[in-house]
NUFI-408446 format. One record per atom (N, C-alpha, C): x, y, z; atom name; residue in three letters; residue number from 0. Coordinates in steps of 0.001 Angstrom, whole numbers, plus 500000, padded with zeros to 6 digits. Layout:
# NUFI-408446
<rec <X,Y,Z>,'CA','Ala',NUM>;
...
//
This chain:
# NUFI-408446
<rec <500688,498690,500150>,'N','Met',0>;
<rec <500239,500044,499887>,'CA','Met',0>;
<rec <500816,501341,499922>,'C','Met',0>;
<rec <500335,502160,499345>,'N','Ser',1>;
<rec <501068,503601,499316>,'CA','Ser',1>;
<rec <500419,504841,499498>,'C','Ser',1>;
<rec <500932,505859,499798>,'N','Val',2>;
<rec <500318,506978,499573>,'CA','Val',2>;
<rec <500659,508075,499126>,'C','Val',2>;
<rec <500387,509370,498312>,'N','Thr',3>;
<rec <500906,509916,497815>,'CA','Thr',3>;
<rec <499890,511550,498704>,'C','Thr',3>;
<rec <500918,512327,498164>,'N','Thr',4>;
<rec <500506,514072,498737>,'CA','Thr',4>;
<rec <500756,514651,497057>,'C','Thr',4>;
<rec <499427,515436,497209>,'N','Thr',5>;
<rec <499486,516522,496069>,'CA','Thr',5>;
<rec <499149,517779,496569>,'C','Thr',5>;
<rec <499907,518782,495968>,'N','Thr',6>;
<rec <499431,520129,496318>,'CA','Thr',6>;
<rec <498511,520432,495788>,'C','Thr',6>;
<rec <497591,520886,496912>,'N','His',7>;
<rec <496233,521385,496076>,'CA','His',7>;
<rec <496702,523349,497249>,'C','His',7>;
<rec <496361,523904,495818>,'N','Leu',8>;
<rec <496173,525775,495709>,'CA','Leu',8>;
<rec <495218,526393,495624>,'C','Leu',8>;
<rec <494989,527222,497044>,'N','Asn',9>;
<rec <493504,527974,497228>,'CA','Asn',9>;
<rec <493767,529014,496375>,'C','Asn',9>;
<rec <492988,529369,495201>,'N','Phe',10>;
<rec <492900,531184,494738>,'CA','Phe',10>;
<rec <491222,531832,495169>,'C','Phe',10>;
<rec <491338,532793,495079>,'N','Arg',11>;
<rec <490229,533705,494695>,'CA','Arg',11>;
<rec <489991,533976,492935>,'C','Arg',11>;
<rec <489584,533478,492063>,'N','Gly',12>;
<rec <489415,533855,490800>,'CA','Gly',12>;
<rec <490485,533403,489788>,'C','Gly',12>;
<rec <491855,533110,490484>,'N','Asp',13>;
<rec <492580,532777,489622>,'CA','Asp',13>;
<rec <493075,531278,489132>,'C','Asp',13>;
<rec <492646,530298,489663>,'N','Ala',14>;
<rec <492875,528814,489774>,'CA','Ala',14>;
<rec <492726,528607,488256>,'C','Ala',14>;
<rec <491763,528733,487457>,'N','Arg',15>;
<rec <492013,528697,485741>,'CA','Arg',15>;
<rec <493080,528956,485304>,'C','Arg',15>;
<rec <493650,530106,485205>,'N','Ala',16>;
<rec <494968,530687,485065>,'CA','Ala',16>;
<rec <495961,530257,485345>,'C','Ala',16>;
<rec <496161,529849,486713>,'N','Ala',17>;
<rec <497139,529323,487416>,'CA','Ala',17>;
<rec <497376,527568,486676>,'C','Ala',17>;
<rec <496254,527184,486762>,'N','Leu',18>;
<rec <496228,525606,486027>,'CA','Leu',18>;
<rec <496863,525712,484942>,'C','Leu',18>;
<rec <496487,526628,483991>,'N','Glu',19>;
<rec <496802,527177,482430>,'CA','Glu',19>;
<rec <498383,526948,482312>,'C','Glu',19>;
<rec <498715,528054,483655>,'N','Phe',20>;
<rec <500110,528382,483224>,'CA','Phe',20>;
<rec <500895,526931,483636>,'C','Phe',20>;
<rec <500957,526539,484701>,'N','Tyr',21>;
<rec <500978,525336,485184>,'CA','Tyr',21>;
<rec <501174,524062,484385>,'C','Tyr',21>;
<rec <500443,524204,483232>,'N','Gln',22>;
<rec <500377,522987,482646>,'CA','Gln',22>;
<rec <501200,523529,481324>,'C','Gln',22>;
<rec <501275,524638,480857>,'N','Ala',23>;
<rec <502317,525238,479967>,'CA','Ala',23>;
<rec <503706,524995,479833>,'C','Ala',23>;
<rec <503658,525167,481831>,'N','Val',24>;
<rec <505366,524983,482161>,'CA','Val',24>;
<rec <505572,523303,482237>,'C','Val',24>;
<rec <504630,522576,482617>,'N','Phe',25>;
<rec <504872,520889,482766>,'CA','Phe',25>;
<rec <504009,519856,481797>,'C','Phe',25>;
<rec <504051,520513,480994>,'N','Gly',26>;
<rec <502311,519560,480051>,'CA','Gly',26>;
<rec <501478,518801,480906>,'C','Gly',26>;
<rec <501214,518103,480309>,'N','Gly',27>;
<rec <500529,517088,481007>,'CA','Gly',27>;
<rec <498998,517346,480448>,'C','Gly',27>;
<rec <497970,516674,481343>,'N','His',28>;
<rec <496242,516815,481126>,'CA','His',28>;
<rec <495700,517822,482179>,'C','His',28>;
<rec <494865,518813,481886>,'N','Leu',29>;
<rec <494055,519878,482429>,'CA','Leu',29>;
<rec <493124,519245,482599>,'C','Leu',29>;
<rec <492455,519525,483796>,'N','Ala',30>;
<rec <491190,519199,484394>,'CA','Ala',30>;
<rec <490802,520335,484878>,'C','Ala',30>;
<rec <489252,520303,484337>,'N','Val',31>;
<rec <488467,521577,485267>,'CA','Val',31>;
<rec <487404,521699,485548>,'C','Val',31>;
<rec <486838,521852,486942>,'N','Val',32>;
<rec <485142,521445,487123>,'CA','Val',32>;
<rec <484879,522967,487477>,'C','Val',32>;
<rec <483987,523931,487206>,'N','Thr',33>;
<rec <483067,524785,487912>,'CA','Thr',33>;
<rec <482327,524781,488443>,'C','Thr',33>;
<rec <481864,525679,489196>,'N','Tyr',34>;
<rec <480883,525275,490831>,'CA','Tyr',34>;
<rec <479257,524788,489514>,'C','Tyr',34>;
<rec <479241,525502,488508>,'N','Lys',35>;
<rec <478261,525763,487861>,'CA','Lys',35>;
<rec <478130,523985,487121>,'C','Lys',35>;
<rec <479323,523581,486653>,'N','Asp',36>;
<rec <479274,522520,485844>,'CA','Asp',36>;
<rec <478903,521099,487048>,'C','Asp',36>;
<rec <479406,521543,488186>,'N','Ala',37>;
<rec <478767,520533,489038>,'CA','Ala',37>;
<rec <477532,520728,490056>,'C','Ala',37>;
<rec <476785,521697,489653>,'N','Gly',38>;
<rec <475626,522081,489757>,'CA','Gly',38>;
<rec <475513,522613,491660>,'C','Gly',38>;
<rec <476695,523426,491709>,'N','Asn',39>;
<rec <476839,523729,493168>,'CA','Asn',39>;
<rec <476634,525287,493516>,'C','Asn',39>;
<rec <476081,525741,492611>,'N','Val',40>;
<rec <476287,527188,492403>,'CA','Val',40>;
<rec <475336,527881,493431>,'C','Val',40>;
<rec <476099,528507,494492>,'N','Gln',41>;
<rec <475461,529263,495837>,'CA','Gln',41>;
<rec <475533,530991,495728>,'C','Gln',41>;
<rec <476631,531385,494924>,'N','Glu',42>;
<rec <476481,532938,494371>,'CA','Glu',42>;
<rec <476575,532686,492936>,'C','Glu',42>;
<rec <475956,533849,492298>,'N','Gln',43>;
<rec <475910,533578,490711>,'CA','Gln',43>;
<rec <477411,533889,490922>,'C','Gln',43>;
<rec <478106,535046,491288>,'N','Ser',44>;
<rec <479057,535599,491229>,'CA','Ser',44>;
<rec <480635,533954,490907>,'C','Ser',44>;
<rec <480433,533115,491794>,'N','Asp',45>;
<rec <481272,532277,491842>,'CA','Asp',45>;
<rec <480849,531131,490909>,'C','Asp',45>;
<rec <479728,531054,489985>,'N','Ala',46>;
<rec <479434,529837,488777>,'CA','Ala',46>;
<rec <480670,529355,487939>,'C','Ala',46>;
<rec <481200,530032,487558>,'N','Asp',47>;
<rec <482133,530000,486342>,'CA','Asp',47>;
<rec <483884,530023,486869>,'C','Asp',47>;
<rec <483696,530219,488484>,'N','Gln',48>;
<rec <485157,529717,489120>,'CA','Gln',48>;
<rec <485386,528472,488737>,'C','Gln',48>;
<rec <486274,527480,489276>,'N','Val',49>;
<rec <486842,526717,489542>,'CA','Val',49>;
<rec <486336,525890,490900>,'C','Val',49>;
<rec <485537,524874,490894>,'N','Met',50>;
<rec <485434,524080,492075>,'CA','Met',50>;
<rec <486206,522954,492403>,'C','Met',50>;
<rec <486581,522569,491020>,'N','Trp',51>;
<rec <488004,521524,491102>,'CA','Trp',51>;
<rec <488907,521247,490104>,'C','Trp',51>;
<rec <490012,521225,490228>,'N','Gly',52>;
<rec <491095,521377,488989>,'CA','Gly',52>;
<rec <492504,520816,489283>,'C','Gly',52>;
<rec <493145,520496,488194>,'N','Gln',53>;
<rec <494332,519472,488302>,'CA','Gln',53>;
<rec <494957,519829,486995>,'C','Gln',53>;
<rec <496261,519350,487150>,'N','Val',54>;
<rec <497011,519224,486189>,'CA','Val',54>;
<rec <497897,518121,486282>,'C','Val',54>;
<rec <497825,517066,485521>,'N','Leu',55>;
<rec <498543,515774,486093>,'CA','Leu',55>;
<rec <499274,515723,484842>,'C','Leu',55>;
<rec <500741,515474,484691>,'N','Ala',56>;
<rec <501582,515050,483900>,'CA','Ala',56>;
<rec <502082,513515,483914>,'C','Ala',56>;
<rec <502513,513447,482504>,'N','Glu',57>;
<rec <503406,511892,482832>,'CA','Glu',57>;
<rec <504488,511901,483402>,'C','Glu',57>;
<rec <505371,512851,483872>,'N','Ser',58>;
<rec <506465,513415,484153>,'CA','Ser',58>;
<rec <506379,512954,485886>,'C','Ser',58>;
<rec <505114,512861,486429>,'N','Gly',59>;
<rec <504799,512753,488111>,'CA','Gly',59>;
<rec <504086,514051,488482>,'C','Gly',59>;
<rec <504170,515151,487549>,'N','Phe',60>;
<rec <504153,516510,488240>,'CA','Phe',60>;
<rec <502525,516260,488157>,'C','Phe',60>;
<rec <501964,516405,489704>,'N','His',61>;
<rec <500929,516874,489414>,'CA','His',61>;
<rec <500345,518215,490544>,'C','His',61>;
<rec <499220,518887,490743>,'N','Val',62>;
<rec <498804,519942,491066>,'CA','Val',62>;
<rec <497236,520040,491194>,'C','Val',62>;
<rec <496659,520208,492111>,'N','Met',63>;
<rec <495561,520624,492215>,'CA','Met',63>;
<rec <494671,521947,492815>,'C','Met',63>;
<rec <493484,522909,492124>,'N','Ala',64>;
<rec <493484,524226,492762>,'CA','Ala',64>;
<rec <491892,524339,492658>,'C','Ala',64>;
<rec <491689,525194,493001>,'N','Tyr',65>;
<rec <490394,525907,493282>,'CA','Tyr',65>;
<rec <490228,527384,493645>,'C','Tyr',65>;
<rec <489251,527476,493352>,'N','Asp',66>;
<rec <488788,529334,493390>,'CA','Asp',66>;
<rec <487705,528915,495069>,'C','Asp',66>;
<rec <488244,529748,495816>,'N','Val',67>;
<rec <487140,529648,497290>,'CA','Val',67>;
<rec <486268,530339,496831>,'C','Val',67>;
<rec <485107,529713,497310>,'N','Pro',68>;
<rec <484138,530272,496936>,'CA','Pro',68>;
<rec <484152,531674,497982>,'C','Pro',68>;
<rec <483068,532942,497411>,'N','Ser',69>;
<rec <482963,534248,497622>,'CA','Ser',69>;
<rec <482404,534441,499336>,'C','Ser',69>;
<rec <481565,533194,499553>,'N','Arg',70>;
<rec <481112,533075,500599>,'CA','Arg',70>;
<rec <482172,533027,501900>,'C','Arg',70>;
<rec <483365,532517,501578>,'N','Met',71>;
<rec <484221,532116,502808>,'CA','Met',71>;
<rec <485435,532991,502281>,'C','Met',71>;
<rec <485696,533412,503803>,'N','Gly',72>;
<rec <487378,534111,504029>,'CA','Gly',72>;
<rec <488278,533657,503069>,'C','Gly',72>;
<rec <488935,534429,502682>,'N','Tyr',73>;
<rec <490229,534216,501833>,'CA','Tyr',73>;
<rec <491366,534886,501895>,'C','Tyr',73>;
<rec <492566,534375,502385>,'N','Asp',74>;
<rec <493504,535129,503033>,'CA','Asp',74>;
<rec <494907,534314,502493>,'C','Asp',74>;
<rec <495652,534603,501599>,'N','Gln',75>;
<rec <496524,533971,500684>,'CA','Gln',75>;
<rec <497696,533984,501524>,'C','Gln',75>;
<rec <497912,534587,502297>,'N','Gly',76>;
<rec <499228,534397,503648>,'CA','Gly',76>;
<rec <500382,535062,502787>,'C','Gly',76>;
<rec <501313,534895,503427>,'N','Glu',77>;
<rec <502662,535391,503140>,'CA','Glu',77>;
<rec <503718,533894,502747>,'C','Glu',77>;
<rec <503579,533108,503651>,'N','Asn',78>;
<rec <504182,531520,503277>,'CA','Asn',78>;
<rec <503932,530341,503820>,'C','Asn',78>;
<rec <502465,530377,503839>,'N','Ser',79>;
<rec <501989,529325,504266>,'CA','Ser',79>;
<rec <501858,528069,503655>,'C','Ser',79>;
<rec <502712,527957,502107>,'N','Phe',80>;
<rec <503367,526740,501955>,'CA','Phe',80>;
<rec <503909,527179,500738>,'C','Phe',80>;
<rec <505038,525996,500403>,'N','Phe',81>;
<rec <506034,525999,499579>,'CA','Phe',81>;
<rec <505612,524813,498408>,'C','Phe',81>;
<rec <505763,524773,497085>,'N','Val',82>;
<rec <505565,523712,496355>,'CA','Val',82>;
<rec <507299,523390,496107>,'C','Val',82>;
<rec <507319,522122,496220>,'N','Ser',83>;
<rec <508394,521668,496210>,'CA','Ser',83>;
<rec <508744,520823,495100>,'C','Ser',83>;
<rec <509861,521090,494081>,'N','Leu',84>;
<rec <510034,520933,492621>,'CA','Leu',84>;
<rec <511090,520247,492763>,'C','Leu',84>;
<rec <511056,519025,492573>,'N','Arg',85>;
<rec <512784,518330,492696>,'CA','Arg',85>;
<rec <512630,517370,491430>,'C','Arg',85>;
<rec <513976,517377,490587>,'N','Gly',86>;
<rec <514107,516534,489589>,'CA','Gly',86>;
<rec <515467,515712,489844>,'C','Gly',86>;
<rec <515758,514969,488830>,'N','Glu',87>;
<rec <516801,514252,488763>,'CA','Glu',87>;
<rec <518616,514871,488325>,'C','Glu',87>;
<rec <518084,515798,487501>,'N','Thr',88>;
<rec <519255,516283,486791>,'CA','Thr',88>;
<rec <518703,518009,487085>,'C','Thr',88>;
<rec <520142,518479,486705>,'N','Val',89>;
<rec <520281,520516,486872>,'CA','Val',89>;
<rec <519497,520753,485587>,'C','Val',89>;
<rec <519346,520052,484161>,'N','Glu',90>;
<rec <519067,520669,483264>,'CA','Glu',90>;
<rec <517335,520255,483284>,'C','Glu',90>;
<rec <517157,519144,483962>,'N','Glu',91>;
<rec <515357,519004,483845>,'CA','Glu',91>;
<rec <514977,519920,485093>,'C','Glu',91>;
<rec <515494,520328,485814>,'N','Val',92>;
<rec <514962,521252,486913>,'CA','Val',92>;
<rec <514699,523001,486232>,'C','Val',92>;
<rec <516371,523282,485293>,'N','Thr',93>;
<rec <516423,524563,484763>,'CA','Thr',93>;
<rec <515242,524961,483934>,'C','Thr',93>;
<rec <514989,523793,483233>,'N','Gly',94>;
<rec <514243,524058,482223>,'CA','Gly',94>;
<rec <512627,524385,482952>,'C','Gly',94>;
<rec <512373,524059,483724>,'N','Tyr',95>;
<rec <511013,523968,484423>,'CA','Tyr',95>;
<rec <511433,525950,485116>,'C','Tyr',95>;
<rec <512311,525938,485861>,'N','Trp',96>;
<rec <512581,526998,486684>,'CA','Trp',96>;
<rec <512264,528270,485510>,'C','Trp',96>;
<rec <512977,527956,484688>,'N','Glu',97>;
<rec <513468,528974,482950>,'CA','Glu',97>;
<rec <511725,529296,483167>,'C','Glu',97>;
<rec <510775,528545,482553>,'N','Lys',98>;
<rec <509901,528388,482429>,'CA','Lys',98>;
<rec <508518,529338,483614>,'C','Lys',98>;
<rec <509146,528998,484912>,'N','Leu',99>;
<rec <508251,529235,486374>,'CA','Leu',99>;
<rec <508750,530854,486549>,'C','Leu',99>;
<rec <509906,531361,485511>,'N','Thr',100>;
<rec <510242,532690,485894>,'CA','Thr',100>;
<rec <509120,533362,485688>,'C','Thr',100>;
<rec <508406,533283,484437>,'N','Asp',101>;
<rec <507929,534016,483647>,'CA','Asp',101>;
<rec <506925,534748,484740>,'C','Asp',101>;
<rec <507040,536036,484886>,'N','Gly',102>;
<rec <506061,536805,485590>,'CA','Gly',102>;
<rec <506663,536970,487275>,'C','Gly',102>;
<rec <507761,536012,487758>,'N','Ala',103>;
<rec <507782,535338,488828>,'CA','Ala',103>;
<rec <508819,536902,489511>,'C','Ala',103>;
<rec <508665,536691,490824>,'N','Thr',104>;
<rec <510199,536859,491770>,'CA','Thr',104>;
<rec <510834,536326,492288>,'C','Thr',104>;
<rec <512351,536104,491694>,'N','Ile',105>;
<rec <513566,535370,492827>,'CA','Ile',105>;
<rec <513525,535744,493808>,'C','Ile',105>;
<rec <513154,534548,494693>,'N','Val',106>;
<rec <513837,534992,496068>,'CA','Val',106>;
<rec <514787,534544,496319>,'C','Val',106>;
<rec <515602,532986,495628>,'N','Ile',107>;
<rec <516677,532789,495784>,'CA','Ile',107>;
<rec <517191,532640,494428>,'C','Ile',107>;
<rec <518358,533213,493886>,'N','Pro',108>;
<rec <518411,532600,492226>,'CA','Pro',108>;
<rec <519057,531167,492494>,'C','Pro',108>;
<rec <518407,530533,491067>,'N','Met',109>;
<rec <518739,528929,490614>,'CA','Met',109>;
<rec <520445,529285,490844>,'C','Met',109>;
<rec <521104,528055,491673>,'N','Gly',110>;
<rec <522474,527604,491525>,'CA','Gly',110>;
<rec <523068,526478,492723>,'C','Gly',110>;
<rec <523900,526397,492400>,'N','Pro',111>;
<rec <524544,525118,493333>,'CA','Pro',111>;
<rec <524015,525598,494548>,'C','Pro',111>;
<rec <523979,524297,495538>,'N','Ala',112>;
<rec <523782,525096,497151>,'CA','Ala',112>;
<rec <524414,523847,498016>,'C','Ala',112>;
<rec <524794,523865,499047>,'N','Gly',113>;
<rec <525823,523002,499828>,'CA','Gly',113>;
<rec <525058,521451,500065>,'C','Gly',113>;
<rec <523469,521558,499691>,'N','Trp',114>;
<rec <522610,519942,499569>,'CA','Trp',114>;
<rec <522496,519912,498487>,'C','Trp',114>;
<rec <523016,520421,497234>,'N','Ala',115>;
<rec <522185,520046,496193>,'CA','Ala',115>;
<rec <523120,520753,495059>,'C','Ala',115>;
<rec <523194,519966,493999>,'N','Pro',116>;
<rec <523543,520837,492469>,'CA','Pro',116>;
<rec <522854,521869,491956>,'C','Pro',116>;
<rec <521498,522098,492057>,'N','Ala',117>;
<rec <521092,523555,492117>,'CA','Ala',117>;
<rec <519828,523417,492869>,'C','Ala',117>;
<rec <519588,524401,493196>,'N','Tyr',118>;
<rec <518557,525288,493832>,'CA','Tyr',118>;
<rec <518202,526574,494213>,'C','Tyr',118>;
<rec <516950,526670,493931>,'N','Gly',119>;
<rec <516325,528195,493344>,'CA','Gly',119>;
<rec <515183,528128,494331>,'C','Gly',119>;
<rec <514567,529462,494543>,'N','Met',120>;
<rec <513179,529869,495330>,'CA','Met',120>;
<rec <512644,531084,494135>,'C','Met',120>;
<rec <511324,530889,494202>,'N','Leu',121>;
<rec <510559,531986,493325>,'CA','Leu',121>;
<rec <509128,531981,493907>,'C','Leu',121>;
<rec <508760,533195,493734>,'N','Arg',122>;
<rec <507200,533449,494036>,'CA','Arg',122>;
<rec <506702,533598,492638>,'C','Arg',122>;
<rec <505834,532943,491667>,'N','Asp',123>;
<rec <505392,533189,491052>,'CA','Asp',123>;
<rec <504170,534481,490747>,'C','Asp',123>;
<rec <503942,534250,489588>,'N','Arg',124>;
<rec <502861,535512,489054>,'CA','Arg',124>;
<rec <501568,535107,489707>,'C','Arg',124>;
<rec <501460,534521,490467>,'N','Phe',125>;
<rec <500399,534024,491156>,'CA','Phe',125>;
<rec <500469,533829,492464>,'C','Phe',125>;
<rec <501691,534502,493007>,'N','Gly',126>;
<rec <501854,534340,494292>,'CA','Gly',126>;
<rec <502406,532868,495061>,'C','Gly',126>;
<rec <502542,531922,494402>,'N','Val',127>;
<rec <502865,530545,494647>,'CA','Val',127>;
<rec <504208,530768,495039>,'C','Val',127>;
<rec <505015,529945,495687>,'N','Val',128>;
<rec <506446,529779,496141>,'CA','Val',128>;
<rec <506759,528427,495770>,'C','Val',128>;
<rec <507619,528442,494974>,'N','Trp',129>;
<rec <508068,527361,494061>,'CA','Trp',129>;
<rec <510120,526984,494862>,'C','Trp',129>;
<rec <509993,525677,495392>,'N','Ala',130>;
<rec <511353,525826,496193>,'CA','Ala',130>;
<rec <511923,524626,495287>,'C','Ala',130>;
<rec <512739,524902,494267>,'N','Val',131>;
<rec <513144,523615,492981>,'CA','Val',131>;
<rec <514717,523572,493286>,'C','Val',131>;
<rec <515088,522063,493329>,'N','Asp',132>;
<rec <516083,521340,493429>,'CA','Asp',132>;
<rec <516521,520219,492788>,'C','Asp',132>;
<rec <517344,519641,492683>,'N','Val',133>;
<rec <517938,518463,492519>,'CA','Val',133>;
<rec <517834,517790,493428>,'C','Val',133>;
<rec <517543,516083,493546>,'N','Val',134>;
<rec <517566,515517,494609>,'CA','Val',134>;
<rec <519348,515210,494649>,'C','Val',134>;
<rec <519693,515221,495836>,'N','Ser',135>;
<rec <520878,515249,495882>,'CA','Ser',135>;
<rec <521717,513551,496583>,'C','Ser',135>;
<rec <522900,513345,495860>,'N','Ser',136>;
<rec <523503,511849,495967>,'CA','Ser',136>;
<rec <523123,511531,497531>,'C','Ser',136>;
<rec <523167,512240,498248>,'N','Arg',137>;
<rec <522637,511466,499517>,'CA','Arg',137>;
<rec <521161,510982,499659>,'C','Arg',137>;
<rec <520700,511663,499136>,'N','Glu',138>;
<rec <519122,511555,499372>,'CA','Glu',138>;
<rec <518856,509973,498818>,'C','Glu',138>;
<rec <519620,510097,497539>,'N','Thr',139>;
<rec <518972,508854,496645>,'CA','Thr',139>;
<rec <520128,507164,496803>,'C','Thr',139>;
<rec <521244,507719,497630>,'N','Ser',140>;
<rec <521632,506142,498354>,'CA','Ser',140>;
<rec <521340,505674,499612>,'C','Ser',140>;
<rec <519970,506118,500382>,'N','Arg',141>;
<rec <519574,505748,501471>,'CA','Arg',141>;
<rec <518812,504377,501236>,'C','Arg',141>;
//
């Protein structure tokens, strides 16, 4: 038996745009269900917002997202979570890094780190903080 975790991102009206952006970066299949699609419209202004969405790529990348309904409080927070993106080679993560930088604020530039051949952190144009690195040889030899 195994368990997996998937990052679930919460937005206020930007979920579709964020999911489309992540699909452009990582490829894969995009699925979006609106509140209207699900027959769960409680406020008309929420009808076309994302009730559930995901990007699932063959590479293993998987992220889910939704738009918090207007009747609920929403505070994106400053550092409430990071999305950790880890790859096996510098070339692999650098390709994703370069795409994620579109409209992003670089927190820590991509480069060698004491624990990994490459590491960087950025806040993307949707306010999501990404920690991008290469799995170290110490981790793979456990």
